[in-house]
C-alpha positions as CSV (number, residue, x, y, z in Angstrom):
1,X,8.9,34.2,-16.5
2,X,11.4,33.0,-19.2
3,X,13.3,29.9,-18.4
4,X,15.7,27.5,-20.2
5,X,16.4,23.8,-20.4
6,X,19.8,22.2,-20.3
7,X,22.2,19.9,-18.5
8,X,23.2,22.3,-15.8
9,X,23.8,25.9,-14.7
10,X,26.8,28.0,-13.8
11,X,27.4,31.3,-12.2
12,X,26.5,34.2,-14.5
13,X,24.2,32.3,-16.7
14,X,20.8,34.0,-17.3
15,X,18.0,31.9,-15.8
16,X,14.8,34.0,-16.2
17,X,13.4,37.4,-16.4
18,X,10.8,38.8,-14.0
19,X,7.5,40.1,-15.4
20,X,3.7,40.0,-15.3
21,X,1.6,37.1,-16.4
22,X,-1.9,36.0,-15.7
23,X,-4.0,37.8,-13.1
24,X,-1.2,39.6,-11.3
25,X,-0.9,43.1,-9.9
26,X,2.9,43.4,-9.9
27,X,6.0,41.6,-11.2
28,X,6.7,38.5,-9.1
29,X,8.7,35.3,-9.6
30,X,8.0,31.7,-8.6
31,X,11.6,30.6,-8.6
32,X,12.8,27.4,-7.0
33,X,16.4,26.5,-7.6
34,X,17.2,22.9,-6.6
35,X,20.1,20.5,-6.8
36,X,18.2,17.8,-8.7
37,X,15.3,17.4,-11.1
38,X,12.9,15.7,-8.7
39,X,11.2,18.3,-6.4
40,X,10.2,15.5,-4.0
41,X,13.8,14.5,-3.2
42,X,16.0,17.4,-4.2
43,X,17.2,20.1,-1.8
44,X,16.8,23.8,-2.5
45,X,19.9,25.9,-3.4
46,X,20.5,29.5,-2.3
47,X,20.8,32.2,-4.9
48,X,21.3,35.9,-5.1
49,X,19.8,38.6,-7.3
50,X,21.2,41.9,-8.4
51,X,19.4,44.9,-6.9
52,X,17.3,45.4,-3.8
53,X,13.6,45.8,-3.1
54,X,10.7,44.6,-5.2
55,X,11.9,42.8,-8.4
56,X,11.5,44.9,-11.5
57,X,10.5,43.9,-15.0
58,X,13.3,42.2,-16.9
59,X,15.5,42.1,-13.7
60,X,18.1,39.4,-14.0
61,X,18.5,36.4,-11.6
62,X,21.8,34.6,-11.6
63,X,22.9,31.2,-10.3
64,X,25.0,30.8,-7.2
65,X,28.7,30.4,-7.6
66,X,30.1,26.9,-7.4
67,X,32.1,25.8,-4.4
68,X,34.1,22.7,-3.6
69,X,31.2,21.3,-1.6
70,X,28.6,22.0,-4.4
71,X,29.2,20.7,-7.9
72,X,28.7,22.9,-10.9
73,X,26.3,20.6,-12.8
74,X,23.0,20.2,-11.0
75,X,21.4,17.4,-13.1
76,X,21.1,14.0,-11.5
77,X,18.8,11.0,-11.8
78,X,15.7,11.0,-9.6
79,X,16.1,9.1,-6.3
80,X,14.3,5.8,-6.1
81,X,11.5,5.6,-3.6
82,X,12.3,3.5,-0.5
83,X,10.2,0.5,0.1
84,X,7.8,0.8,3.0
85,X,8.9,-0.9,6.2
86,X,6.7,-2.5,8.9
87,X,7.4,-2.9,12.5
88,X,7.8,-6.7,13.1
89,X,6.7,-6.6,16.7
90,X,3.5,-4.7,15.9
91,X,2.7,-7.0,12.9
92,X,3.1,-10.1,15.1
93,X,0.8,-8.6,17.8
94,X,-1.7,-7.5,15.2
95,X,-2.0,-11.0,13.7
96,X,-2.6,-12.7,17.1
97,X,-5.0,-9.9,18.1
98,X,-7.1,-10.2,14.9
99,X,-7.0,-14.0,15.1
100,X,-8.4,-13.7,18.6
101,X,-11.2,-11.3,17.4
102,X,-12.3,-13.9,14.8
103,X,-12.1,-16.7,17.4
104,X,-14.3,-14.9,19.8
105,X,-16.9,-14.2,17.1
106,X,-16.8,-17.8,15.8
107,X,-17.6,-19.1,19.3
108,X,-21.0,-17.3,19.1
109,X,-22.2,-18.8,15.8
110,X,-25.0,-21.2,15.6
111,X,-25.2,-24.3,13.3
112,X,-27.6,-22.3,11.1
113,X,-25.1,-19.4,10.9
114,X,-22.2,-21.8,10.1
115,X,-24.2,-23.1,7.1
116,X,-24.8,-19.6,5.6
117,X,-23.2,-18.8,2.2
118,X,-20.4,-16.3,1.9
119,X,-19.1,-14.0,-0.8
120,X,-16.7,-16.8,-1.9
121,X,-18.5,-19.1,-4.3
122,X,-19.2,-22.5,-2.7
123,X,-17.9,-21.5,0.7
124,X,-20.0,-21.6,3.9
125,X,-19.3,-19.6,7.0
126,X,-17.8,-22.7,8.5
127,X,-15.4,-23.1,5.5
128,X,-14.4,-19.4,5.7
129,X,-13.7,-19.6,9.5
130,X,-11.6,-22.7,9.0
131,X,-9.7,-20.8,6.2
132,X,-8.9,-17.9,8.5
133,X,-7.2,-20.4,10.9
134,X,-5.5,-22.1,8.0
135,X,-4.1,-18.8,6.7
136,X,-2.4,-18.2,10.0
137,X,-1.4,-21.8,10.5
138,X,0.7,-21.7,7.4
139,X,3.2,-19.5,9.3
140,X,4.0,-22.3,11.8
141,X,4.0,-25.0,9.1
142,X,6.4,-23.2,6.8
143,X,8.7,-22.4,9.7
144,X,8.9,-26.1,10.5
145,X,10.0,-26.9,6.9
146,X,13.5,-26.6,5.5
147,X,14.6,-23.1,4.6
148,X,14.7,-22.5,0.9
149,X,18.0,-21.4,-0.6
150,X,16.9,-18.0,-1.9
151,X,13.9,-15.7,-1.9
152,X,11.5,-15.8,-4.8
153,X,9.0,-13.0,-3.9
154,X,9.2,-9.5,-2.5
155,X,6.4,-8.2,-0.4
156,X,5.0,-6.3,-3.4
157,X,5.1,-9.4,-5.6
158,X,2.8,-11.3,-3.2
159,X,-0.6,-9.8,-4.1
160,X,-0.1,-10.7,-7.8
161,X,1.0,-14.3,-7.0
162,X,-2.1,-15.4,-5.0
163,X,-4.3,-16.4,-7.9
164,X,-2.1,-19.4,-8.9
165,X,-2.9,-21.3,-5.8
166,X,-6.6,-20.4,-5.5
167,X,-8.0,-23.9,-6.4
168,X,-5.6,-25.7,-4.0
169,X,-6.5,-23.3,-1.2
170,X,-10.2,-23.9,-1.7
171,X,-9.8,-27.7,-1.6
172,X,-7.6,-27.5,1.5
173,X,-10.1,-25.2,3.3
174,X,-13.0,-27.6,2.8
175,X,-10.9,-30.6,4.0
176,X,-9.8,-28.6,7.1
177,X,-13.3,-27.6,8.0
178,X,-14.5,-31.2,7.7
179,X,-11.6,-32.5,9.8
180,X,-12.1,-30.0,12.6
181,X,-15.7,-29.9,13.9
182,X,-14.5,-28.0,16.9
183,X,-13.4,-24.7,15.4
184,X,-12.7,-23.1,18.7
185,X,-10.1,-25.8,19.4
186,X,-8.6,-25.2,15.9
187,X,-8.2,-21.5,16.6
188,X,-6.7,-22.1,20.0
189,X,-4.2,-24.5,18.7
190,X,-3.3,-22.2,15.8
191,X,-2.6,-19.3,18.1
192,X,-0.5,-21.4,20.5
193,X,1.6,-22.9,17.7
194,X,2.1,-19.4,16.1
195,X,3.2,-17.9,19.4
196,X,5.7,-20.7,20.0
197,X,7.1,-20.6,16.5
198,X,7.6,-16.8,16.5
199,X,9.4,-16.9,19.8
200,X,12.6,-18.2,18.2
201,X,12.3,-17.6,14.4
202,X,14.2,-14.6,13.1
203,X,12.4,-12.2,10.8
204,X,14.9,-12.7,8.0
205,X,14.3,-16.5,7.9
206,X,13.1,-17.6,4.5
207,X,9.8,-19.5,4.3
208,X,8.7,-21.9,1.5
209,X,5.3,-20.3,1.1
210,X,2.9,-21.6,-1.5
211,X,3.2,-18.4,-3.5
212,X,7.0,-18.4,-3.4
213,X,9.8,-18.2,-0.9
214,X,9.9,-15.0,1.1
215,X,11.1,-13.7,4.4
216,X,9.2,-14.4,7.6
217,X,8.7,-10.7,8.3
218,X,7.3,-10.1,4.8
219,X,5.1,-13.2,5.0
220,X,3.6,-12.0,8.3
221,X,2.5,-8.8,6.6
222,X,0.6,-10.8,4.0
223,X,-1.2,-12.5,6.9
224,X,-2.7,-9.2,7.9
225,X,-4.3,-8.9,4.5
226,X,-5.7,-12.4,4.7
227,X,-7.1,-11.8,8.2
228,X,-8.6,-8.4,7.4
229,X,-10.1,-9.5,4.0
230,X,-11.7,-12.6,5.5
231,X,-12.9,-10.8,8.7
232,X,-14.8,-8.5,6.3
233,X,-16.1,-11.6,4.5
234,X,-17.4,-13.0,7.8
235,X,-19.1,-9.7,8.7
236,X,-20.8,-9.6,5.3
237,X,-22.0,-13.2,5.6
238,X,-23.5,-13.0,9.1
239,X,-25.6,-10.0,9.9
240,X,-24.8,-8.4,13.2
241,X,-21.5,-10.4,13.7
242,X,-19.4,-7.2,13.7
243,X,-16.0,-8.8,14.2
244,X,-13.7,-5.8,15.1
245,X,-10.6,-5.0,13.1
246,X,-7.3,-4.6,14.8
247,X,-6.0,-1.1,13.9
248,X,-2.4,-2.3,13.1
249,X,-3.7,-5.2,11.0
250,X,-6.0,-2.9,9.1
251,X,-3.3,-0.3,8.6
252,X,-0.7,-2.9,7.3
253,X,-3.3,-4.5,4.9
254,X,-4.3,-1.1,3.6
255,X,-0.7,0.1,3.0
256,X,0.4,-3.1,1.3
257,X,-2.4,-3.1,-1.2
258,X,-2.0,0.6,-1.8
259,X,1.7,0.1,-2.5
260,X,0.8,-2.8,-4.8
261,X,-1.3,-0.5,-6.9
262,X,1.6,1.9,-7.2
263,X,3.8,-1.0,-8.3
264,X,1.2,-2.2,-10.8
265,X,0.7,1.3,-12.3
266,X,3.8,3.3,-11.7
267,X,3.6,7.0,-12.2
268,X,2.8,10.3,-10.4
269,X,-0.3,11.7,-12.1
270,X,-2.9,10.3,-9.7
271,X,-2.9,10.5,-6.0
272,X,-4.8,7.8,-4.1
273,X,-5.7,8.7,-0.5
274,X,-6.9,6.2,2.1
275,X,-6.9,8.1,5.3
276,X,-5.6,7.7,7.9
277,X,-3.3,4.9,6.7
278,X,-1.9,5.5,3.2
279,X,-1.3,7.9,0.3
280,X,0.3,6.8,-2.9
281,X,0.9,8.2,-6.3
282,X,0.4,6.1,-9.4
283,X,-0.6,6.0,-13.1
284,X,1.7,7.2,-15.8
285,X,1.2,10.8,-16.9
286,X,2.2,14.4,-15.8
287,X,3.7,14.3,-12.4
288,X,2.1,16.4,-9.7
289,X,4.4,18.0,-7.1
290,X,2.6,21.0,-5.4
291,X,-0.9,22.1,-4.5
292,X,-4.1,20.2,-5.2
293,X,-3.4,17.2,-7.5
294,X,-5.4,17.2,-10.7
295,X,-6.3,13.5,-10.3
296,X,-7.4,12.4,-6.9
297,X,-9.0,9.2,-5.5
298,X,-10.1,9.0,-1.9
299,X,-11.8,6.3,0.0
300,X,-11.8,4.6,3.4
301,X,-9.6,1.6,4.4
302,X,-12.4,-1.1,4.2
303,X,-13.7,0.1,0.9
304,X,-10.1,0.1,-0.5
305,X,-9.5,-3.4,0.7
306,X,-12.8,-4.6,-0.9
307,X,-11.8,-2.9,-4.1
308,X,-8.3,-4.4,-4.1
309,X,-9.6,-7.9,-3.3
310,X,-12.5,-7.8,-5.8
311,X,-15.3,-7.8,-3.2
312,X,-16.8,-4.7,-4.7
313,X,-16.4,-3.2,-8.2
314,X,-15.0,0.2,-9.0
315,X,-18.3,1.2,-10.7
316,X,-20.4,0.2,-7.7
317,X,-18.1,1.9,-5.2
318,X,-18.2,5.2,-7.1
319,X,-22.0,5.0,-7.6
320,X,-22.5,4.4,-3.9
321,X,-20.3,7.3,-3.0
322,X,-17.8,5.1,-1.2
323,X,-15.1,6.4,-3.5
324,X,-14.5,10.0,-4.5
325,X,-12.6,10.3,-7.8
326,X,-11.8,13.5,-9.7
327,X,-9.7,14.0,-12.8
328,X,-9.3,12.3,-16.2
329,X,-6.8,9.8,-14.8
330,X,-8.7,9.0,-11.6
331,X,-10.6,5.9,-13.0
332,X,-8.9,2.9,-11.4
333,X,-11.4,0.4,-12.6
334,X,-9.0,-1.1,-15.1
335,X,-6.4,-1.7,-12.5
336,X,-8.5,-3.5,-9.9
337,X,-8.8,-5.9,-8.3
338,X,-5.2,-6.6,-7.2
339,X,-5.8,-9.9,-5.5
340,X,-7.4,-12.7,-7.4
Protein backbone atom coordinates (compact mmCIF):
# COMPACT_ATOMS: atom_id res chain seq x y z
CA UNK A 1 0.00 0.00 0.00
CA UNK A 2 1.21 3.54 -0.74
CA UNK A 3 -0.39 6.29 1.28
CA UNK A 4 0.09 10.01 1.89
CA UNK A 5 -0.05 12.53 4.70
CA UNK A 6 -1.71 15.91 4.58
CA UNK A 7 -4.41 18.14 6.01
CA UNK A 8 -7.29 16.50 4.18
CA UNK A 9 -8.57 14.70 1.10
CA UNK A 10 -10.86 15.61 -1.76
CA UNK A 11 -12.65 13.75 -4.50
CA UNK A 12 -10.27 12.52 -7.18
CA UNK A 13 -7.13 12.59 -5.08
CA UNK A 14 -5.08 9.41 -5.19
CA UNK A 15 -4.91 7.77 -1.79
CA UNK A 16 -3.09 4.47 -2.32
CA UNK A 17 -2.28 1.70 -4.72
CA UNK A 18 -3.19 -1.94 -4.12
CA UNK A 19 -0.40 -4.51 -4.22
CA UNK A 20 1.32 -7.39 -2.44
CA UNK A 21 3.40 -7.05 0.69
CA UNK A 22 4.51 -9.48 3.36
CA UNK A 23 3.22 -13.04 3.34
CA UNK A 24 0.17 -12.55 1.09
CA UNK A 25 -1.25 -14.68 -1.71
CA UNK A 26 -3.05 -11.95 -3.63
CA UNK A 27 -3.35 -8.17 -3.70
CA UNK A 28 -5.50 -6.92 -0.83
CA UNK A 29 -5.99 -3.59 0.90
CA UNK A 30 -6.42 -2.70 4.56
CA UNK A 31 -8.16 0.56 3.96
CA UNK A 32 -10.01 2.50 6.68
CA UNK A 33 -11.24 5.94 5.68
CA UNK A 34 -12.39 7.96 8.69
CA UNK A 35 -13.64 11.45 9.46
CA UNK A 36 -10.97 12.16 12.08
CA UNK A 37 -7.44 11.16 13.11
CA UNK A 38 -8.38 9.14 16.22
CA UNK A 39 -9.64 5.64 15.33
CA UNK A 40 -11.20 5.31 18.79
CA UNK A 41 -13.57 8.25 18.30
CA UNK A 42 -13.86 8.87 14.55
CA UNK A 43 -16.60 7.38 12.38
CA UNK A 44 -15.89 5.54 9.14
CA UNK A 45 -16.62 7.15 5.76
CA UNK A 46 -17.97 5.38 2.69
CA UNK A 47 -15.82 5.28 -0.44
CA UNK A 48 -16.02 3.89 -3.95
CA UNK A 49 -13.39 2.31 -6.16
CA UNK A 50 -13.16 2.05 -9.92
CA UNK A 51 -13.66 -1.41 -11.33
CA UNK A 52 -15.38 -4.54 -10.04
CA UNK A 53 -14.25 -7.85 -8.59
CA UNK A 54 -10.95 -8.54 -6.84
CA UNK A 55 -8.69 -5.46 -6.61
CA UNK A 56 -5.83 -5.52 -9.08
CA UNK A 57 -2.24 -4.39 -8.68
CA UNK A 58 -1.93 -0.61 -8.94
CA UNK A 59 -5.74 -0.18 -8.97
CA UNK A 60 -6.69 3.30 -7.80
CA UNK A 61 -8.92 4.13 -4.84
CA UNK A 62 -10.52 7.52 -4.68
CA UNK A 63 -12.10 9.56 -1.91
CA UNK A 64 -15.87 10.13 -1.66
CA UNK A 65 -17.25 13.32 -3.09
CA UNK A 66 -18.05 16.02 -0.55
CA UNK A 67 -21.62 16.95 0.27
CA UNK A 68 -23.26 19.72 2.29
CA UNK A 69 -23.52 17.35 5.26
CA UNK A 70 -19.89 16.20 5.10
CA UNK A 71 -17.05 18.75 5.05
CA UNK A 72 -14.23 18.50 2.56
CA UNK A 73 -11.37 18.60 5.06
CA UNK A 74 -11.33 15.59 7.35
CA UNK A 75 -8.70 16.54 9.91
CA UNK A 76 -9.88 17.40 13.41
CA UNK A 77 -8.38 17.33 16.90
CA UNK A 78 -8.86 14.06 18.79
CA UNK A 79 -11.84 13.98 21.11
CA UNK A 80 -11.19 14.26 24.82
CA UNK A 81 -11.98 11.19 26.88
CA UNK A 82 -14.99 11.57 29.09
CA UNK A 83 -14.48 11.31 32.82
CA UNK A 84 -15.85 8.14 34.33
CA UNK A 85 -19.12 8.53 36.18
CA UNK A 86 -20.39 6.59 39.19
CA UNK A 87 -23.96 5.83 40.19
CA UNK A 88 -24.53 7.84 43.42
CA UNK A 89 -27.15 5.45 44.76
CA UNK A 90 -24.94 2.41 44.32
CA UNK A 91 -21.95 4.17 45.85
CA UNK A 92 -23.94 5.13 48.95
CA UNK A 93 -25.24 1.59 49.32
CA UNK A 94 -21.74 0.17 48.81
CA UNK A 95 -20.29 2.34 51.58
CA UNK A 96 -22.93 1.32 54.11
CA UNK A 97 -22.64 -2.34 53.10
CA UNK A 98 -18.85 -2.42 53.39
CA UNK A 99 -18.97 -0.58 56.69
CA UNK A 100 -21.41 -3.22 57.91
CA UNK A 101 -19.07 -6.02 56.82
CA UNK A 102 -16.23 -4.51 58.82
CA UNK A 103 -18.47 -3.94 61.84
CA UNK A 104 -19.58 -7.59 61.87
CA UNK A 105 -15.95 -8.74 61.72
CA UNK A 106 -14.79 -6.35 64.45
CA UNK A 107 -17.47 -7.77 66.76
CA UNK A 108 -15.71 -11.14 66.67
CA UNK A 109 -12.23 -9.93 67.60
CA UNK A 110 -10.62 -10.81 70.90
CA UNK A 111 -8.45 -8.45 72.99
CA UNK A 112 -5.39 -10.33 71.75
CA UNK A 113 -6.44 -9.82 68.13
CA UNK A 114 -7.14 -6.12 68.71
CA UNK A 115 -3.53 -5.77 69.90
CA UNK A 116 -2.01 -7.36 66.77
CA UNK A 117 0.18 -5.16 64.54
CA UNK A 118 -0.93 -4.20 61.03
CA UNK A 119 0.76 -3.23 57.77
CA UNK A 120 0.62 0.40 58.88
CA UNK A 121 3.64 1.18 61.06
CA UNK A 122 2.67 1.73 64.68
CA UNK A 123 -1.00 0.85 64.15
CA UNK A 124 -2.73 -2.00 65.95
CA UNK A 125 -5.85 -3.76 64.71
CA UNK A 126 -7.87 -1.61 67.15
CA UNK A 127 -6.35 1.56 65.68
CA UNK A 128 -7.11 0.37 62.17
CA UNK A 129 -10.72 -0.54 62.98
CA UNK A 130 -11.26 2.89 64.55
CA UNK A 131 -9.76 4.49 61.45
CA UNK A 132 -12.25 2.68 59.20
CA UNK A 133 -15.09 4.22 61.18
CA UNK A 134 -13.38 7.63 61.17
CA UNK A 135 -12.96 7.55 57.39
CA UNK A 136 -16.71 7.17 56.95
CA UNK A 137 -17.58 9.56 59.80
CA UNK A 138 -15.82 12.35 57.90
CA UNK A 139 -18.76 12.39 55.48
CA UNK A 140 -21.26 13.37 58.18
CA UNK A 141 -18.84 15.79 59.81
CA UNK A 142 -18.08 17.67 56.61
CA UNK A 143 -21.76 17.84 55.64
CA UNK A 144 -22.39 19.59 58.98
CA UNK A 145 -19.75 22.23 58.21
CA UNK A 146 -20.23 25.35 56.14
CA UNK A 147 -20.07 24.72 52.41
CA UNK A 148 -16.84 26.01 50.83
CA UNK A 149 -17.20 28.60 48.06
CA UNK A 150 -15.58 26.56 45.28
CA UNK A 151 -14.20 23.08 44.57
CA UNK A 152 -10.47 22.51 44.96
CA UNK A 153 -10.15 18.87 43.93
CA UNK A 154 -11.55 16.68 41.20
CA UNK A 155 -12.00 13.00 41.84
CA UNK A 156 -8.78 12.14 40.01
CA UNK A 157 -6.85 14.70 42.07
CA UNK A 158 -7.73 12.99 45.34
CA UNK A 159 -5.32 9.99 45.26
CA UNK A 160 -2.35 12.34 44.92
CA UNK A 161 -3.50 14.66 47.72
CA UNK A 162 -3.75 12.09 50.51
CA UNK A 163 -0.10 12.09 51.61
CA UNK A 164 -0.24 15.69 52.90
CA UNK A 165 -2.58 14.75 55.76
CA UNK A 166 -1.05 11.37 56.68
CA UNK A 167 0.46 12.46 60.02
CA UNK A 168 -2.71 14.24 61.16
CA UNK A 169 -4.80 11.20 60.24
CA UNK A 170 -2.53 8.88 62.23
CA UNK A 171 -2.75 11.06 65.35
CA UNK A 172 -6.52 11.40 65.06
CA UNK A 173 -6.93 7.66 64.61
CA UNK A 174 -5.10 6.81 67.83
CA UNK A 175 -7.08 9.41 69.76
CA UNK A 176 -10.35 8.04 68.38
CA UNK A 177 -9.44 4.45 69.27
CA UNK A 178 -8.57 5.50 72.83
CA UNK A 179 -11.78 7.52 73.24
CA UNK A 180 -14.08 4.71 72.04
CA UNK A 181 -13.42 1.44 73.87
CA UNK A 182 -16.71 0.08 72.47
CA UNK A 183 -15.92 -0.07 68.77
CA UNK A 184 -19.25 -1.70 67.91
CA UNK A 185 -21.06 1.34 69.28
CA UNK A 186 -18.73 3.58 67.26
CA UNK A 187 -19.57 1.71 64.05
CA UNK A 188 -23.31 1.74 64.80
CA UNK A 189 -23.29 5.49 65.43
CA UNK A 190 -21.23 6.16 62.31
CA UNK A 191 -23.66 4.22 60.11
CA UNK A 192 -26.70 5.94 61.65
CA UNK A 193 -25.24 9.45 61.22
CA UNK A 194 -24.20 8.71 57.63
CA UNK A 195 -27.65 7.44 56.71
CA UNK A 196 -29.28 10.52 58.23
CA UNK A 197 -26.87 12.95 56.56
CA UNK A 198 -27.19 11.40 53.11
CA UNK A 199 -30.98 11.46 53.24
CA UNK A 200 -31.07 15.20 52.59
CA UNK A 201 -27.65 16.19 51.22
CA UNK A 202 -27.50 16.69 47.42
CA UNK A 203 -24.65 15.04 45.57
CA UNK A 204 -23.42 18.36 44.16
CA UNK A 205 -22.94 19.86 47.62
CA UNK A 206 -19.33 20.88 48.28
CA UNK A 207 -17.55 19.38 51.28
CA UNK A 208 -14.56 20.94 53.05
CA UNK A 209 -12.56 17.70 53.10
CA UNK A 210 -9.06 17.59 54.61
CA UNK A 211 -7.51 17.01 51.19
CA UNK A 212 -9.45 19.85 49.57
CA UNK A 213 -13.01 20.89 48.78
CA UNK A 214 -14.87 18.49 46.52
CA UNK A 215 -18.45 17.44 45.77
CA UNK A 216 -20.24 14.99 48.03
CA UNK A 217 -20.69 12.47 45.21
CA UNK A 218 -16.95 12.53 44.46
CA UNK A 219 -16.00 12.32 48.12
CA UNK A 220 -18.21 9.27 48.58
CA UNK A 221 -16.31 7.48 45.81
CA UNK A 222 -13.08 8.13 47.70
CA UNK A 223 -14.63 6.44 50.75
CA UNK A 224 -14.90 3.20 48.78
CA UNK A 225 -11.11 3.29 48.34
CA UNK A 226 -10.57 3.89 52.06
CA UNK A 227 -12.94 1.07 52.99
CA UNK A 228 -11.57 -1.50 50.56
CA UNK A 229 -7.90 -0.71 51.28
CA UNK A 230 -8.37 -0.95 55.04
CA UNK A 231 -10.60 -4.01 54.83
CA UNK A 232 -7.69 -5.67 53.08
CA UNK A 233 -5.34 -4.38 55.82
CA UNK A 234 -7.56 -5.98 58.48
CA UNK A 235 -7.69 -9.28 56.62
CA UNK A 236 -3.90 -9.27 56.34
CA UNK A 237 -3.45 -8.51 60.05
CA UNK A 238 -5.86 -11.10 61.47
CA UNK A 239 -5.50 -14.59 59.98
CA UNK A 240 -8.87 -16.09 59.11
CA UNK A 241 -10.84 -12.85 59.57
CA UNK A 242 -11.95 -12.85 55.91
CA UNK A 243 -14.02 -9.66 55.88
CA UNK A 244 -15.97 -9.78 52.58
CA UNK A 245 -15.68 -7.06 49.95
CA UNK A 246 -18.82 -5.44 48.61
CA UNK A 247 -18.75 -5.81 44.84
CA UNK A 248 -19.72 -2.21 44.10
CA UNK A 249 -17.18 -0.84 46.57
CA UNK A 250 -14.42 -3.01 45.10
CA UNK A 251 -15.38 -1.99 41.56
CA UNK A 252 -15.41 1.75 42.35
CA UNK A 253 -12.07 1.60 44.18
CA UNK A 254 -10.48 -0.35 41.34
CA UNK A 255 -11.74 2.03 38.67
CA UNK A 256 -10.78 5.20 40.50
CA UNK A 257 -7.20 4.01 41.05
CA UNK A 258 -6.93 2.75 37.45
CA UNK A 259 -8.08 6.13 36.15
CA UNK A 260 -5.61 7.83 38.49
CA UNK A 261 -2.79 5.84 36.86
CA UNK A 262 -3.95 6.97 33.42
CA UNK A 263 -4.02 10.57 34.66
CA UNK A 264 -0.53 10.29 36.16
CA UNK A 265 0.98 8.72 33.02
CA UNK A 266 -1.18 9.81 30.08
CA UNK A 267 -0.70 7.97 26.83
CA UNK A 268 -1.89 5.00 24.84
CA UNK A 269 1.07 2.64 24.54
CA UNK A 270 0.25 0.37 27.49
CA UNK A 271 -3.04 -1.31 28.31
CA UNK A 272 -3.74 -2.09 31.96
CA UNK A 273 -6.43 -4.71 32.47
CA UNK A 274 -8.06 -5.34 35.84
CA UNK A 275 -10.92 -7.72 35.07
CA UNK A 276 -13.79 -7.57 35.55
CA UNK A 277 -13.83 -3.89 36.53
CA UNK A 278 -11.41 -1.72 34.56
CA UNK A 279 -9.27 -1.34 31.45
CA UNK A 280 -7.22 1.81 30.90
CA UNK A 281 -4.51 2.91 28.49
CA UNK A 282 -1.56 4.87 29.77
CA UNK A 283 2.17 5.63 29.31
CA UNK A 284 3.42 7.89 26.55
CA UNK A 285 4.50 6.14 23.36
CA UNK A 286 3.06 4.67 20.16
CA UNK A 287 -0.71 4.46 20.50
CA UNK A 288 -2.32 1.06 20.02
CA UNK A 289 -5.73 0.91 18.34
CA UNK A 290 -6.37 -2.62 17.01
CA UNK A 291 -5.52 -6.24 17.77
CA UNK A 292 -3.35 -7.39 20.64
CA UNK A 293 -1.60 -4.45 22.35
CA UNK A 294 2.23 -4.65 22.38
CA UNK A 295 2.36 -3.65 26.07
CA UNK A 296 -0.12 -5.30 28.42
CA UNK A 297 -0.44 -5.42 32.20
CA UNK A 298 -3.09 -7.63 33.75
CA UNK A 299 -3.90 -8.31 37.38
CA UNK A 300 -6.83 -8.91 39.73
CA UNK A 301 -8.64 -6.09 41.60
CA UNK A 302 -7.15 -6.72 45.05
CA UNK A 303 -3.59 -6.98 43.74
CA UNK A 304 -4.13 -3.74 41.83
CA UNK A 305 -5.41 -1.97 44.95
CA UNK A 306 -2.41 -3.26 46.93
CA UNK A 307 -0.06 -1.99 44.25
CA UNK A 308 -1.76 1.40 44.01
CA UNK A 309 -1.79 1.84 47.80
CA UNK A 310 1.79 0.66 48.34
CA UNK A 311 0.85 -2.51 50.20
CA UNK A 312 2.87 -4.61 47.76
CA UNK A 313 5.72 -3.65 45.44
CA UNK A 314 5.64 -4.04 41.68
CA UNK A 315 8.68 -6.32 41.80
CA UNK A 316 7.11 -8.66 44.36
CA UNK A 317 3.78 -8.79 42.55
CA UNK A 318 5.46 -9.74 39.27
CA UNK A 319 7.74 -12.33 40.89
CA UNK A 320 4.79 -13.92 42.68
CA UNK A 321 2.86 -14.08 39.37
CA UNK A 322 0.10 -11.83 40.66
CA UNK A 323 0.79 -9.47 37.77
CA UNK A 324 1.33 -10.45 34.14
CA UNK A 325 3.28 -7.82 32.24
CA UNK A 326 4.53 -8.02 28.65
CA UNK A 327 6.16 -5.42 26.43
CA UNK A 328 8.95 -2.90 26.87
CA UNK A 329 6.57 -0.27 28.30
CA UNK A 330 4.74 -2.64 30.66
CA UNK A 331 6.88 -1.96 33.75
CA UNK A 332 4.75 0.25 36.00
CA UNK A 333 7.09 0.07 38.99
CA UNK A 334 8.19 3.69 38.59
CA UNK A 335 4.59 4.94 38.63
CA UNK A 336 3.43 3.14 41.77
CA UNK A 337 2.16 3.56 44.41
CA UNK A 338 -0.50 6.17 43.67
CA UNK A 339 -1.67 6.63 47.27
CA UNK A 340 0.88 7.64 49.89
